[in-house]
N, CA, C and O atoms as a Maestro MAE file, in Angstrom:
{
 s_m_m2io_version
 :::
 2.0.0
}

f_m_ct {
 s_m_title
 :::
 protein
 m_atom[348] {
  # First column is atom index #
  i_m_mmod_type
  r_m_x_coord
  r_m_y_coord
  r_m_z_coord
  i_m_residue_number
  s_m_chain_name
  s_m_pdb_residue_name
  s_m_pdb_atom_name
  i_m_atomic_number
  :::
  1 25 5.767 0.847 21.269 1 A "MET " " N  " 7
  2 3 4.884 1.780 20.620 1 A "MET " " CA " 6
  3 2 5.556 2.457 19.430 1 A "MET " " C  " 6
  4 15 4.940 2.621 18.377 1 A "MET " " O  " 8
  5 25 6.818 2.852 19.596 2 A "TRP " " N  " 7
  6 3 7.519 3.522 18.499 2 A "TRP " " CA " 6
  7 2 7.745 2.582 17.325 2 A "TRP " " C  " 6
  8 15 7.690 3.006 16.171 2 A "TRP " " O  " 8
  9 25 7.999 1.303 17.612 3 A "ALA " " N  " 7
  10 3 8.212 0.338 16.527 3 A "ALA " " CA " 6
  11 2 6.946 0.173 15.695 3 A "ALA " " C  " 6
  12 15 7.011 0.067 14.470 3 A "ALA " " O  " 8
  13 25 5.806 0.151 16.355 4 A "ARG " " N  " 7
  14 3 4.540 0.032 15.618 4 A "ARG " " CA " 6
  15 2 4.259 1.302 14.822 4 A "ARG " " C  " 6
  16 15 3.756 1.232 13.701 4 A "ARG " " O  " 8
  17 25 4.579 2.452 15.389 5 A "ALA " " N  " 7
  18 3 4.373 3.709 14.667 5 A "ALA " " CA " 6
  19 2 5.264 3.772 13.429 5 A "ALA " " C  " 6
  20 15 4.817 4.173 12.354 5 A "ALA " " O  " 8
  21 25 6.515 3.377 13.586 6 A "LEU " " N  " 7
  22 3 7.424 3.387 12.430 6 A "LEU " " CA " 6
  23 2 7.034 2.342 11.395 6 A "LEU " " C  " 6
  24 15 7.260 2.540 10.201 6 A "LEU " " O  " 8
  25 25 6.448 1.227 11.840 7 A "ALA " " N  " 7
  26 3 5.951 0.228 10.888 7 A "ALA " " CA " 6
  27 2 4.794 0.798 10.074 7 A "ALA " " C  " 6
  28 15 4.672 0.510 8.884 7 A "ALA " " O  " 8
  29 25 3.958 1.593 10.700 8 A "GLY " " N  " 7
  30 3 2.872 2.231 9.970 8 A "GLY " " CA " 6
  31 2 3.366 3.272 8.999 8 A "GLY " " C  " 6
  32 15 2.746 3.498 7.959 8 A "GLY " " O  " 8
  33 25 4.480 3.913 9.324 9 A "ILE " " N  " 7
  34 3 5.019 4.944 8.446 9 A "ILE " " CA " 6
  35 2 5.801 4.338 7.284 9 A "ILE " " C  " 6
  36 15 5.570 4.703 6.131 9 A "ILE " " O  " 8
  37 25 6.725 3.417 7.571 10 A "GLY " " N  " 7
  38 3 7.586 2.856 6.527 10 A "GLY " " CA " 6
  39 2 6.896 1.849 5.633 10 A "GLY " " C  " 6
  40 15 6.503 2.186 4.517 10 A "GLY " " O  " 8
  41 25 6.738 0.604 6.104 11 A "PRO " " N  " 7
  42 3 6.060 -0.389 5.279 11 A "PRO " " CA " 6
  43 2 4.593 -0.038 5.033 11 A "PRO " " C  " 6
  44 15 4.015 -0.454 4.028 11 A "PRO " " O  " 8
  45 25 3.992 0.723 5.942 12 A "GLY " " N  " 7
  46 3 2.618 1.163 5.721 12 A "GLY " " CA " 6
  47 2 2.490 2.051 4.501 12 A "GLY " " C  " 6
  48 15 1.503 1.976 3.768 12 A "GLY " " O  " 8
  49 25 3.486 2.890 4.285 13 A "PHE " " N  " 7
  50 3 3.519 3.738 3.098 13 A "PHE " " CA " 6
  51 2 3.560 2.883 1.835 13 A "PHE " " C  " 6
  52 15 2.810 3.122 0.888 13 A "PHE " " O  " 8
  53 25 4.448 1.880 1.828 14 A "LEU " " N  " 7
  54 3 4.582 1.013 0.658 14 A "LEU " " CA " 6
  55 2 3.330 0.160 0.453 14 A "LEU " " C  " 6
  56 15 2.905 -0.057 -0.682 14 A "LEU " " O  " 8
  57 25 2.746 -0.316 1.535 15 A "LEU " " N  " 7
  58 3 1.516 -1.090 1.430 15 A "LEU " " CA " 6
  59 2 0.392 -0.233 0.863 15 A "LEU " " C  " 6
  60 15 -0.357 -0.688 -0.001 15 A "LEU " " O  " 8
  61 25 0.271 0.979 1.330 16 A "SER " " N  " 7
  62 3 -0.766 1.879 0.828 16 A "SER " " CA " 6
  63 2 -0.555 2.179 -0.648 16 A "SER " " C  " 6
  64 15 -1.512 2.206 -1.422 16 A "SER " " O  " 8
  65 25 0.682 2.403 -1.036 17 A "ALA " " N  " 7
  66 3 0.978 2.663 -2.443 17 A "ALA " " CA " 6
  67 2 0.614 1.457 -3.301 17 A "ALA " " C  " 6
  68 15 0.045 1.608 -4.382 17 A "ALA " " O  " 8
  69 25 0.941 0.270 -2.824 18 A "GLY " " N  " 7
  70 3 0.611 -0.933 -3.576 18 A "GLY " " CA " 6
  71 2 -0.890 -1.156 -3.686 18 A "GLY " " C  " 6
  72 15 -1.390 -1.496 -4.759 18 A "GLY " " O  " 8
  73 25 -1.611 -0.968 -2.589 19 A "LEU " " N  " 7
  74 3 -3.062 -1.157 -2.606 19 A "LEU " " CA " 6
  75 2 -3.756 -0.163 -3.532 19 A "LEU " " C  " 6
  76 15 -4.620 -0.536 -4.326 19 A "LEU " " O  " 8
  77 25 -3.373 1.086 -3.422 20 A "VAL " " N  " 7
  78 3 -3.986 2.106 -4.276 20 A "VAL " " CA " 6
  79 2 -3.578 1.889 -5.732 20 A "VAL " " C  " 6
  80 15 -4.380 2.108 -6.639 20 A "VAL " " O  " 8
  81 25 -2.341 1.462 -5.958 21 A "GLY " " N  " 7
  82 3 -1.906 1.174 -7.319 21 A "GLY " " CA " 6
  83 2 -2.696 0.038 -7.945 21 A "GLY " " C  " 6
  84 15 -3.100 0.126 -9.105 21 A "GLY " " O  " 8
  85 25 -2.919 -1.029 -7.187 22 A "LEU " " N  " 7
  86 3 -3.723 -2.141 -7.704 22 A "LEU " " CA " 6
  87 2 -5.161 -1.715 -7.959 22 A "LEU " " C  " 6
  88 15 -5.757 -2.101 -8.965 22 A "LEU " " O  " 8
  89 25 -5.718 -0.922 -7.052 23 A "PHE " " N  " 7
  90 3 -7.097 -0.478 -7.224 23 A "PHE " " CA " 6
  91 2 -7.245 0.444 -8.429 23 A "PHE " " C  " 6
  92 15 -8.172 0.281 -9.222 23 A "PHE " " O  " 8
  93 25 -6.345 1.406 -8.575 24 A "THR " " N  " 7
  94 3 -6.465 2.338 -9.696 24 A "THR " " CA " 6
  95 2 -6.168 1.658 -11.021 24 A "THR " " C  " 6
  96 15 -6.636 2.114 -12.065 24 A "THR " " O  " 8
  97 25 -5.406 0.585 -11.001 25 A "TRP " " N  " 7
  98 3 -5.157 -0.158 -12.233 25 A "TRP " " CA " 6
  99 2 -6.438 -0.818 -12.731 25 A "TRP " " C  " 6
  100 15 -6.636 -0.962 -13.937 25 A "TRP " " O  " 8
  101 25 -7.302 -1.217 -11.809 26 A "MET " " N  " 7
  102 3 -8.533 -1.901 -12.197 26 A "MET " " CA " 6
  103 2 -9.601 -0.945 -12.723 26 A "MET " " C  " 6
  104 15 -10.560 -1.393 -13.351 26 A "MET " " O  " 8
  105 25 -9.464 0.331 -12.489 27 A "LEU " " N  " 7
  106 3 -10.463 1.284 -12.955 27 A "LEU " " CA " 6
  107 2 -10.369 1.456 -14.462 27 A "LEU " " C  " 6
  108 15 -9.279 1.378 -15.027 27 A "LEU " " O  " 8
  109 25 -11.504 1.691 -15.121 28 A "PRO " " N  " 7
  110 3 -11.473 1.876 -16.574 28 A "PRO " " CA " 6
  111 2 -10.882 3.233 -16.948 28 A "PRO " " C  " 6
  112 15 -10.895 4.175 -16.156 28 A "PRO " " O  " 8
  113 25 -10.376 3.306 -18.147 29 A "GLY " " N  " 7
  114 3 -9.841 4.555 -18.663 29 A "GLY " " CA " 6
  115 2 -8.338 4.658 -18.495 29 A "GLY " " C  " 6
  116 15 -7.716 3.789 -17.885 29 A "GLY " " O  " 8
  117 25 -7.756 5.711 -19.030 30 A "PRO " " N  " 7
  118 3 -6.299 5.891 -18.927 30 A "PRO " " CA " 6
  119 2 -5.885 6.234 -17.494 30 A "PRO " " C  " 6
  120 15 -6.689 6.713 -16.695 30 A "PRO " " O  " 8
  121 25 -4.623 5.978 -17.196 31 A "TRP " " N  " 7
  122 3 -4.123 6.200 -15.829 31 A "TRP " " CA " 6
  123 2 -4.167 7.664 -15.439 31 A "TRP " " C  " 6
  124 15 -4.242 7.978 -14.251 31 A "TRP " " O  " 8
  125 25 -4.123 8.567 -16.406 32 A "GLN " " N  " 7
  126 3 -4.148 9.987 -16.089 32 A "GLN " " CA " 6
  127 2 -5.462 10.387 -15.423 32 A "GLN " " C  " 6
  128 15 -5.503 11.331 -14.634 32 A "GLN " " O  " 8
  129 25 -6.535 9.662 -15.745 33 A "ASP " " N  " 7
  130 3 -7.828 9.984 -15.144 33 A "ASP " " CA " 6
  131 2 -7.920 9.548 -13.681 33 A "ASP " " C  " 6
  132 15 -8.774 10.040 -12.943 33 A "ASP " " O  " 8
  133 25 -7.059 8.640 -13.262 34 A "THR " " N  " 7
  134 3 -7.108 8.142 -11.883 34 A "THR " " CA " 6
  135 2 -6.018 8.750 -11.004 34 A "THR " " C  " 6
  136 15 -5.903 8.380 -9.835 34 A "THR " " O  " 8
  137 25 -5.233 9.655 -11.525 35 A "LEU " " N  " 7
  138 3 -4.103 10.188 -10.773 35 A "LEU " " CA " 6
  139 2 -4.533 10.970 -9.533 35 A "LEU " " C  " 6
  140 15 -4.082 10.665 -8.429 35 A "LEU " " O  " 8
  141 25 -5.385 11.957 -9.695 36 A "VAL " " N  " 7
  142 3 -5.784 12.783 -8.552 36 A "VAL " " CA " 6
  143 2 -6.631 11.990 -7.552 36 A "VAL " " C  " 6
  144 15 -6.366 12.063 -6.352 36 A "VAL " " O  " 8
  145 25 -7.651 11.226 -8.007 37 A "PRO " " N  " 7
  146 3 -8.380 10.420 -7.015 37 A "PRO " " CA " 6
  147 2 -7.484 9.390 -6.329 37 A "PRO " " C  " 6
  148 15 -7.680 9.085 -5.152 37 A "PRO " " O  " 8
  149 25 -6.509 8.857 -7.049 38 A "GLY " " N  " 7
  150 3 -5.588 7.900 -6.443 38 A "GLY " " CA " 6
  151 2 -4.719 8.538 -5.377 38 A "GLY " " C  " 6
  152 15 -4.466 7.927 -4.339 38 A "GLY " " O  " 8
  153 25 -4.260 9.756 -5.616 39 A "LEU " " N  " 7
  154 3 -3.450 10.456 -4.617 39 A "LEU " " CA " 6
  155 2 -4.260 10.780 -3.370 39 A "LEU " " C  " 6
  156 15 -3.758 10.673 -2.250 39 A "LEU " " O  " 8
  157 25 -5.504 11.173 -3.565 40 A "ILE " " N  " 7
  158 3 -6.353 11.455 -2.409 40 A "ILE " " CA " 6
  159 2 -6.628 10.168 -1.635 40 A "ILE " " C  " 6
  160 15 -6.550 10.145 -0.407 40 A "ILE " " O  " 8
  161 25 -6.949 9.101 -2.359 41 A "ALA " " N  " 7
  162 3 -7.219 7.810 -1.709 41 A "ALA " " CA " 6
  163 2 -5.975 7.277 -1.009 41 A "ALA " " C  " 6
  164 15 -6.081 6.626 0.030 41 A "ALA " " O  " 8
  165 25 -4.800 7.547 -1.568 42 A "PHE " " N  " 7
  166 3 -3.564 7.054 -0.962 42 A "PHE " " CA " 6
  167 2 -3.408 7.565 0.472 42 A "PHE " " C  " 6
  168 15 -3.086 6.792 1.374 42 A "PHE " " O  " 8
  169 25 -3.633 8.854 0.681 43 A "PHE " " N  " 7
  170 3 -3.459 9.413 2.020 43 A "PHE " " CA " 6
  171 2 -4.496 8.855 2.996 43 A "PHE " " C  " 6
  172 15 -4.193 8.631 4.168 43 A "PHE " " O  " 8
  173 25 -5.708 8.636 2.513 44 A "VAL " " N  " 7
  174 3 -6.745 8.057 3.376 44 A "VAL " " CA " 6
  175 2 -6.359 6.635 3.764 44 A "VAL " " C  " 6
  176 15 -6.467 6.261 4.932 44 A "VAL " " O  " 8
  177 25 -5.913 5.843 2.797 45 A "VAL " " N  " 7
  178 3 -5.501 4.454 3.069 45 A "VAL " " CA " 6
  179 2 -4.291 4.441 3.990 45 A "VAL " " C  " 6
  180 15 -4.228 3.631 4.914 45 A "VAL " " O  " 8
  181 25 -3.332 5.325 3.751 46 A "TRP " " N  " 7
  182 3 -2.120 5.360 4.577 46 A "TRP " " CA " 6
  183 2 -2.443 5.690 6.037 46 A "TRP " " C  " 6
  184 15 -1.887 5.081 6.951 46 A "TRP " " O  " 8
  185 25 -3.335 6.645 6.251 47 A "ILE " " N  " 7
  186 3 -3.750 6.982 7.614 47 A "ILE " " CA " 6
  187 2 -4.421 5.771 8.261 47 A "ILE " " C  " 6
  188 15 -4.197 5.493 9.439 47 A "ILE " " O  " 8
  189 25 -5.239 5.054 7.497 48 A "GLY " " N  " 7
  190 3 -5.882 3.853 8.022 48 A "GLY " " CA " 6
  191 2 -4.874 2.770 8.376 48 A "GLY " " C  " 6
  192 15 -5.015 2.104 9.402 48 A "GLY " " O  " 8
  193 25 -3.864 2.587 7.541 49 A "VAL " " N  " 7
  194 3 -2.830 1.587 7.811 49 A "VAL " " CA " 6
  195 2 -2.008 2.000 9.027 49 A "VAL " " C  " 6
  196 15 -1.655 1.157 9.851 49 A "VAL " " O  " 8
  197 25 -1.700 3.289 9.144 50 A "MET " " N  " 7
  198 3 -0.955 3.744 10.316 50 A "MET " " CA " 6
  199 2 -1.754 3.512 11.592 50 A "MET " " C  " 6
  200 15 -1.193 3.115 12.613 50 A "MET " " O  " 8
  201 25 -3.040 3.754 11.541 51 A "GLY " " N  " 7
  202 3 -3.872 3.499 12.713 51 A "GLY " " CA " 6
  203 2 -3.975 2.011 13.016 51 A "GLY " " C  " 6
  204 15 -3.973 1.613 14.181 51 A "GLY " " O  " 8
  205 25 -4.063 1.190 11.978 52 A "ALA " " N  " 7
  206 3 -4.172 -0.254 12.170 52 A "ALA " " CA " 6
  207 2 -2.870 -0.852 12.690 52 A "ALA " " C  " 6
  208 15 -2.886 -1.923 13.298 52 A "ALA " " O  " 8
  209 25 -1.756 -0.189 12.466 53 A "SER " " N  " 7
  210 3 -0.482 -0.741 12.938 53 A "SER " " CA " 6
  211 2 -0.423 -0.812 14.462 53 A "SER " " C  " 6
  212 15 0.356 -1.592 15.010 53 A "SER " " O  " 8
  213 25 -1.224 -0.021 15.145 54 A "PHE " " N  " 7
  214 3 -1.250 -0.055 16.604 54 A "PHE " " CA " 6
  215 2 -2.094 -1.210 17.143 54 A "PHE " " C  " 6
  216 15 -2.120 -1.441 18.351 54 A "PHE " " O  " 8
  217 25 -2.777 -1.931 16.267 55 A "GLN " " N  " 7
  218 3 -3.564 -3.075 16.696 55 A "GLN " " CA " 6
  219 2 -2.711 -4.328 16.878 55 A "GLN " " C  " 6
  220 15 -3.163 -5.306 17.472 55 A "GLN " " O  " 8
  221 25 -1.478 -4.301 16.369 56 A "PHE " " N  " 7
  222 3 -0.583 -5.444 16.525 56 A "PHE " " CA " 6
  223 2 -0.067 -5.503 17.957 56 A "PHE " " C  " 6
  224 15 0.058 -4.479 18.630 56 A "PHE " " O  " 8
  225 25 0.230 -6.716 18.412 57 A "SER " " N  " 7
  226 3 0.661 -6.878 19.800 57 A "SER " " CA " 6
  227 2 2.096 -6.417 20.026 57 A "SER " " C  " 6
  228 15 2.470 -6.091 21.152 57 A "SER " " O  " 8
  229 25 2.902 -6.386 18.970 58 A "SER " " N  " 7
  230 3 4.288 -5.941 19.118 58 A "SER " " CA " 6
  231 2 4.745 -5.261 17.837 58 A "SER " " C  " 6
  232 15 4.113 -5.372 16.786 58 A "SER " " O  " 8
  233 25 5.858 -4.558 17.958 59 A "GLY " " N  " 7
  234 3 6.427 -3.896 16.794 59 A "GLY " " CA " 6
  235 2 6.944 -4.879 15.767 59 A "GLY " " C  " 6
  236 15 6.862 -4.630 14.565 59 A "GLY " " O  " 8
  237 25 7.482 -6.007 16.239 60 A "LYS " " N  " 7
  238 3 7.982 -7.020 15.296 60 A "LYS " " CA " 6
  239 2 6.862 -7.586 14.436 60 A "LYS " " C  " 6
  240 15 7.029 -7.788 13.233 60 A "LYS " " O  " 8
  241 25 5.712 -7.841 15.068 61 A "ARG " " N  " 7
  242 3 4.573 -8.344 14.300 61 A "ARG " " CA " 6
  243 2 4.082 -7.295 13.293 61 A "ARG " " C  " 6
  244 15 3.741 -7.634 12.160 61 A "ARG " " O  " 8
  245 25 4.050 -6.052 13.697 62 A "ALA " " N  " 7
  246 3 3.614 -4.992 12.789 62 A "ALA " " CA " 6
  247 2 4.552 -4.885 11.599 62 A "ALA " " C  " 6
  248 15 4.101 -4.787 10.458 62 A "ALA " " O  " 8
  249 25 5.854 -4.901 11.857 63 A "TRP " " N  " 7
  250 3 6.824 -4.826 10.774 63 A "TRP " " CA " 6
  251 2 6.719 -6.037 9.855 63 A "TRP " " C  " 6
  252 15 6.793 -5.902 8.633 63 A "TRP " " O  " 8
  253 25 6.549 -7.219 10.441 64 A "ALA " " N  " 7
  254 3 6.473 -8.442 9.635 64 A "ALA " " CA " 6
  255 2 5.223 -8.443 8.753 64 A "ALA " " C  " 6
  256 15 5.305 -8.696 7.551 64 A "ALA " " O  " 8
  257 25 4.076 -8.161 9.352 65 A "TRP " " N  " 7
  258 3 2.837 -8.186 8.581 65 A "TRP " " CA " 6
  259 2 2.773 -7.072 7.540 65 A "TRP " " C  " 6
  260 15 2.469 -7.325 6.374 65 A "TRP " " O  " 8
  261 25 3.057 -5.853 7.955 66 A "LEU " " N  " 7
  262 3 2.978 -4.740 7.005 66 A "LEU " " CA " 6
  263 2 4.048 -4.845 5.932 66 A "LEU " " C  " 6
  264 15 3.793 -4.541 4.767 66 A "LEU " " O  " 8
  265 25 5.249 -5.276 6.316 67 A "GLY " " N  " 7
  266 3 6.303 -5.463 5.321 67 A "GLY " " CA " 6
  267 2 5.979 -6.585 4.356 67 A "GLY " " C  " 6
  268 15 6.223 -6.467 3.155 67 A "GLY " " O  " 8
  269 25 5.430 -7.676 4.875 68 A "GLY " " N  " 7
  270 3 5.051 -8.789 4.005 68 A "GLY " " CA " 6
  271 2 3.931 -8.428 3.049 68 A "GLY " " C  " 6
  272 15 3.985 -8.756 1.864 68 A "GLY " " O  " 8
  273 25 2.914 -7.751 3.570 69 A "LEU " " N  " 7
  274 3 1.816 -7.330 2.705 69 A "LEU " " CA " 6
  275 2 2.265 -6.295 1.678 69 A "LEU " " C  " 6
  276 15 1.786 -6.295 0.544 69 A "LEU " " O  " 8
  277 25 3.176 -5.421 2.068 70 A "ALA " " N  " 7
  278 3 3.708 -4.443 1.116 70 A "ALA " " CA " 6
  279 2 4.478 -5.161 0.005 70 A "ALA " " C  " 6
  280 15 4.357 -4.802 -1.167 70 A "ALA " " O  " 8
  281 25 5.267 -6.171 0.372 71 A "ALA " " N  " 7
  282 3 6.013 -6.931 -0.640 71 A "ALA " " CA " 6
  283 2 5.061 -7.652 -1.586 71 A "ALA " " C  " 6
  284 15 5.322 -7.728 -2.786 71 A "ALA " " O  " 8
  285 25 3.967 -8.178 -1.061 72 A "VAL " " N  " 7
  286 3 2.997 -8.879 -1.908 72 A "VAL " " CA " 6
  287 2 2.327 -7.917 -2.879 72 A "VAL " " C  " 6
  288 15 2.222 -8.216 -4.069 72 A "VAL " " O  " 8
  289 25 1.871 -6.763 -2.390 73 A "THR " " N  " 7
  290 3 1.172 -5.825 -3.271 73 A "THR " " CA " 6
  291 2 2.109 -5.224 -4.318 73 A "THR " " C  " 6
  292 15 1.744 -5.096 -5.487 73 A "THR " " O  " 8
  293 25 3.311 -4.860 -3.893 74 A "LEU " " N  " 7
  294 3 4.246 -4.307 -4.868 74 A "LEU " " CA " 6
  295 2 4.744 -5.386 -5.823 74 A "LEU " " C  " 6
  296 15 5.014 -5.107 -6.991 74 A "LEU " " O  " 8
  297 25 4.868 -6.616 -5.328 75 A "GLY " " N  " 7
  298 3 5.221 -7.726 -6.203 75 A "GLY " " CA " 6
  299 2 4.135 -8.001 -7.227 75 A "GLY " " C  " 6
  300 15 4.430 -8.319 -8.379 75 A "GLY " " O  " 8
  301 25 2.875 -7.879 -6.812 76 A "ALA " " N  " 7
  302 3 1.767 -8.053 -7.755 76 A "ALA " " CA " 6
  303 2 1.794 -6.974 -8.825 76 A "ALA " " C  " 6
  304 15 1.566 -7.260 -10.001 76 A "ALA " " O  " 8
  305 25 2.071 -5.738 -8.431 77 A "LEU " " N  " 7
  306 3 2.185 -4.669 -9.431 77 A "LEU " " CA " 6
  307 2 3.343 -4.923 -10.380 77 A "LEU " " C  " 6
  308 15 3.220 -4.719 -11.588 77 A "LEU " " O  " 8
  309 25 4.469 -5.371 -9.833 78 A "TRP " " N  " 7
  310 3 5.620 -5.677 -10.685 78 A "TRP " " CA " 6
  311 2 5.287 -6.807 -11.654 78 A "TRP " " C  " 6
  312 15 5.639 -6.733 -12.831 78 A "TRP " " O  " 8
  313 25 4.613 -7.851 -11.174 79 A "LEU " " N  " 7
  314 3 4.247 -8.987 -12.022 79 A "LEU " " CA " 6
  315 2 3.292 -8.554 -13.129 79 A "LEU " " C  " 6
  316 15 3.447 -8.969 -14.278 79 A "LEU " " O  " 8
  317 25 2.309 -7.726 -12.795 80 A "LEU " " N  " 7
  318 3 1.384 -7.236 -13.810 80 A "LEU " " CA " 6
  319 2 2.106 -6.407 -14.866 80 A "LEU " " C  " 6
  320 15 1.769 -6.473 -16.048 80 A "LEU " " O  " 8
  321 25 3.091 -5.633 -14.446 81 A "GLN " " N  " 7
  322 3 3.861 -4.850 -15.404 81 A "GLN " " CA " 6
  323 2 4.751 -5.762 -16.246 81 A "GLN " " C  " 6
  324 15 4.893 -5.542 -17.448 81 A "GLN " " O  " 8
  325 25 5.340 -6.766 -15.642 82 A "TRP " " N  " 7
  326 3 6.208 -7.694 -16.363 82 A "TRP " " CA " 6
  327 2 5.408 -8.495 -17.399 82 A "TRP " " C  " 6
  328 15 5.903 -8.786 -18.488 82 A "TRP " " O  " 8
  329 25 4.155 -8.848 -17.041 83 A "LEU " " N  " 7
  330 3 3.288 -9.549 -17.976 83 A "LEU " " CA " 6
  331 2 2.702 -8.603 -19.027 83 A "LEU " " C  " 6
  332 15 1.976 -9.035 -19.922 83 A "LEU " " O  " 8
  333 25 3.016 -7.336 -18.913 84 A "GLN " " N  " 7
  334 3 2.551 -6.269 -19.804 84 A "GLN " " CA " 6
  335 2 1.039 -6.117 -19.761 84 A "GLN " " C  " 6
  336 15 0.404 -5.826 -20.774 84 A "GLN " " O  " 8
  337 25 0.467 -6.317 -18.573 85 A "TRP " " N  " 7
  338 3 -0.952 -6.073 -18.381 85 A "TRP " " CA " 6
  339 2 -1.184 -4.649 -17.903 85 A "TRP " " C  " 6
  340 15 -2.317 -4.169 -17.899 85 A "TRP " " O  " 8
  341 25 -0.111 -3.971 -17.497 86 A "LEU " " N  " 7
  342 3 -0.203 -2.570 -17.110 86 A "LEU " " CA " 6
  343 2 0.319 -1.709 -18.247 86 A "LEU " " C  " 6
  344 15 1.218 -2.112 -18.985 86 A "LEU " " O  " 8
  345 25 -0.251 -0.526 -18.379 87 A "GLY " " N  " 7
  346 3 0.181 0.370 -19.442 87 A "GLY " " CA " 6
  347 2 1.425 1.114 -19.137 87 A "GLY " " C  " 6
  348 15 1.890 1.903 -19.960 87 A "GLY " " O  " 8
  :::
 }
 m_bond[347] {
  # First column is bond index #
  i_m_from
  i_m_to
  i_m_order
  :::
  1 1 2 1
  2 2 3 1
  3 3 4 2
  4 3 5 1
  5 5 6 1
  6 6 7 1
  7 7 8 2
  8 7 9 1
  9 9 10 1
  10 10 11 1
  11 11 12 2
  12 11 13 1
  13 13 14 1
  14 14 15 1
  15 15 16 2
  16 15 17 1
  17 17 18 1
  18 18 19 1
  19 19 20 2
  20 19 21 1
  21 21 22 1
  22 22 23 1
  23 23 24 2
  24 23 25 1
  25 25 26 1
  26 26 27 1
  27 27 28 2
  28 27 29 1
  29 29 30 1
  30 30 31 1
  31 31 32 2
  32 31 33 1
  33 33 34 1
  34 34 35 1
  35 35 36 2
  36 35 37 1
  37 37 38 1
  38 38 39 1
  39 39 40 2
  40 39 41 1
  41 41 42 1
  42 42 43 1
  43 43 44 2
  44 43 45 1
  45 45 46 1
  46 46 47 1
  47 47 48 2
  48 47 49 1
  49 49 50 1
  50 50 51 1
  51 51 52 2
  52 51 53 1
  53 53 54 1
  54 54 55 1
  55 55 56 2
  56 55 57 1
  57 57 58 1
  58 58 59 1
  59 59 60 2
  60 59 61 1
  61 61 62 1
  62 62 63 1
  63 63 64 2
  64 63 65 1
  65 65 66 1
  66 66 67 1
  67 67 68 2
  68 67 69 1
  69 69 70 1
  70 70 71 1
  71 71 72 2
  72 71 73 1
  73 73 74 1
  74 74 75 1
  75 75 76 2
  76 75 77 1
  77 77 78 1
  78 78 79 1
  79 79 80 2
  80 79 81 1
  81 81 82 1
  82 82 83 1
  83 83 84 2
  84 83 85 1
  85 85 86 1
  86 86 87 1
  87 87 88 2
  88 87 89 1
  89 89 90 1
  90 90 91 1
  91 91 92 2
  92 91 93 1
  93 93 94 1
  94 94 95 1
  95 95 96 2
  96 95 97 1
  97 97 98 1
  98 98 99 1
  99 99 100 2
  100 99 101 1
  101 101 102 1
  102 102 103 1
  103 103 104 2
  104 103 105 1
  105 105 106 1
  106 106 107 1
  107 107 108 2
  108 107 109 1
  109 109 110 1
  110 110 111 1
  111 111 112 2
  112 111 113 1
  113 113 114 1
  114 114 115 1
  115 115 116 2
  116 115 117 1
  117 117 118 1
  118 118 119 1
  119 119 120 2
  120 119 121 1
  121 121 122 1
  122 122 123 1
  123 123 124 2
  124 123 125 1
  125 125 126 1
  126 126 127 1
  127 127 128 2
  128 127 129 1
  129 129 130 1
  130 130 131 1
  131 131 132 2
  132 131 133 1
  133 133 134 1
  134 134 135 1
  135 135 136 2
  136 135 137 1
  137 137 138 1
  138 138 139 1
  139 139 140 2
  140 139 141 1
  141 141 142 1
  142 142 143 1
  143 143 144 2
  144 143 145 1
  145 145 146 1
  146 146 147 1
  147 147 148 2
  148 147 149 1
  149 149 150 1
  150 150 151 1
  151 151 152 2
  152 151 153 1
  153 153 154 1
  154 154 155 1
  155 155 156 2
  156 155 157 1
  157 157 158 1
  158 158 159 1
  159 159 160 2
  160 159 161 1
  161 161 162 1
  162 162 163 1
  163 163 164 2
  164 163 165 1
  165 165 166 1
  166 166 167 1
  167 167 168 2
  168 167 169 1
  169 169 170 1
  170 170 171 1
  171 171 172 2
  172 171 173 1
  173 173 174 1
  174 174 175 1
  175 175 176 2
  176 175 177 1
  177 177 178 1
  178 178 179 1
  179 179 180 2
  180 179 181 1
  181 181 182 1
  182 182 183 1
  183 183 184 2
  184 183 185 1
  185 185 186 1
  186 186 187 1
  187 187 188 2
  188 187 189 1
  189 189 190 1
  190 190 191 1
  191 191 192 2
  192 191 193 1
  193 193 194 1
  194 194 195 1
  195 195 196 2
  196 195 197 1
  197 197 198 1
  198 198 199 1
  199 199 200 2
  200 199 201 1
  201 201 202 1
  202 202 203 1
  203 203 204 2
  204 203 205 1
  205 205 206 1
  206 206 207 1
  207 207 208 2
  208 207 209 1
  209 209 210 1
  210 210 211 1
  211 211 212 2
  212 211 213 1
  213 213 214 1
  214 214 215 1
  215 215 216 2
  216 215 217 1
  217 217 218 1
  218 218 219 1
  219 219 220 2
  220 219 221 1
  221 221 222 1
  222 222 223 1
  223 223 224 2
  224 223 225 1
  225 225 226 1
  226 226 227 1
  227 227 228 2
  228 227 229 1
  229 229 230 1
  230 230 231 1
  231 231 232 2
  232 231 233 1
  233 233 234 1
  234 234 235 1
  235 235 236 2
  236 235 237 1
  237 237 238 1
  238 238 239 1
  239 239 240 2
  240 239 241 1
  241 241 242 1
  242 242 243 1
  243 243 244 2
  244 243 245 1
  245 245 246 1
  246 246 247 1
  247 247 248 2
  248 247 249 1
  249 249 250 1
  250 250 251 1
  251 251 252 2
  252 251 253 1
  253 253 254 1
  254 254 255 1
  255 255 256 2
  256 255 257 1
  257 257 258 1
  258 258 259 1
  259 259 260 2
  260 259 261 1
  261 261 262 1
  262 262 263 1
  263 263 264 2
  264 263 265 1
  265 265 266 1
  266 266 267 1
  267 267 268 2
  268 267 269 1
  269 269 270 1
  270 270 271 1
  271 271 272 2
  272 271 273 1
  273 273 274 1
  274 274 275 1
  275 275 276 2
  276 275 277 1
  277 277 278 1
  278 278 279 1
  279 279 280 2
  280 279 281 1
  281 281 282 1
  282 282 283 1
  283 283 284 2
  284 283 285 1
  285 285 286 1
  286 286 287 1
  287 287 288 2
  288 287 289 1
  289 289 290 1
  290 290 291 1
  291 291 292 2
  292 291 293 1
  293 293 294 1
  294 294 295 1
  295 295 296 2
  296 295 297 1
  297 297 298 1
  298 298 299 1
  299 299 300 2
  300 299 301 1
  301 301 302 1
  302 302 303 1
  303 303 304 2
  304 303 305 1
  305 305 306 1
  306 306 307 1
  307 307 308 2
  308 307 309 1
  309 309 310 1
  310 310 311 1
  311 311 312 2
  312 311 313 1
  313 313 314 1
  314 314 315 1
  315 315 316 2
  316 315 317 1
  317 317 318 1
  318 318 319 1
  319 319 320 2
  320 319 321 1
  321 321 322 1
  322 322 323 1
  323 323 324 2
  324 323 325 1
  325 325 326 1
  326 326 327 1
  327 327 328 2
  328 327 329 1
  329 329 330 1
  330 330 331 1
  331 331 332 2
  332 331 333 1
  333 333 334 1
  334 334 335 1
  335 335 336 2
  336 335 337 1
  337 337 338 1
  338 338 339 1
  339 339 340 2
  340 339 341 1
  341 341 342 1
  342 342 343 1
  343 343 344 2
  344 343 345 1
  345 345 346 1
  346 346 347 1
  347 347 348 2
  :::
 }
}
């Protein structure tokens, strides 16, 4: 149980940041206009990810899935920045 909870806190935090970052990047307008709604959405998404981490059958699976998805989302943000598609 503790491993799943920590997976929701650690990699879940990074996954939530990546998801909200990708979503706010797609919104029209400058990034300053999406800052406050993005911060509010981040906490909602993070709570959802923390709750979903308890649906995994083991802590190892939670860490693997959440860590892998966090790496994918943050990697996508890095790639978009490297391609200079992000401001």
